[in-house]
Steps between C-alpha positions, in 0.01 A plus 500: 500500500640841401545794738208678332273195545599464864427868562159468337416274796636749755453812279693741728830639372548758776301591811633776725267408789558123512870533403465276194737532205549262209805555279500428129357616168121487479264533205123526489249753631690673780367772729728705723336732753700794634447628854382833356217299332643523148472170312738355242374246245760292319550167326859455615682562829847413623544463876856490632684597817324816627355607166196450276564578133214548253629533139167649386205580721193721511472712814154630592410735783443858609758780503476841671442805281505752786436502876131419455472306176607165362438347160513145366793392287630194319849465360703223337859474616780280625509473879782406734381489860737488798318301768713656775315826435170331602302635204318176417210338682491182293560345160313192380431281200129460430412126525400342171154390618394852596656651190314258273168592665579869451585450132189288436275770646674768297453326167170315550274778633429804288351819641381739229594867505794464737706816534874468432691805617799606292710607798508353850277702732410517867135412560517508880757593764449530874839574654509760774487845339507349149149441368371390158145376438364470146259214575185710455624620161519138377170370647358229277821473296726197449871578527773264385817405687445631856757452775376559855677530834294367789578425862810274502454417133486568127217425256593460133184470293396470139236773542305703754142623487397802708148431628229760561608539864846594380659175623737302277423140399808316374488210253768239430725579798833385633526587871848515652545583865564403859271325746465590869828318567671694218542191283489574127235340281379517140138423412259545212141631511256540212329798663574726796274778627673747732378809679723786389592580864689166513720594203818704530553561129392400149710554188368431152793374295520680169536340160842659452633311804354167389644525148844611618 
């Protein structure tokens, strides 16, 4: 069994809380979460000594514009992360079973009139003095490629519908996060209805980021 296949069973490359670190070169659907809540998506990662190297990754998150405003961003770059600087929360390889369910949902269910944004945009942000809320503006709409930060976790969905109460309903979702004992887990849900007060942030990933 290869290193990649063994890790698919464990799925954790690095966990800052549980002090887990697997060395080697990994390929597949890899998610690295920074402690500032930025997320890096990649299909290759090299873990060695005190460093994580990502030859090409897509970072998604929010960046400050001034003292009272942040905006969503996505950028493709090479990343070299020194683990001694304690920037990373965790890095993991999405298990094949969950990834297959996610892909099946994405290609088998068609929602008409879905909105694809050209550029990545912040739909919701609740972070101290930084506030964004465009949910009412998109009531009744179907938005493609949402990424949501929730308590102790991340939701990566195929689409989100904003219902008439202004709450988001996610479809085709990978949920990555920690349980009450801070153990990491990856699960798949076909549908998830969340009150917006339980969500820290939602970014709609733009087409330019997906094609890059």
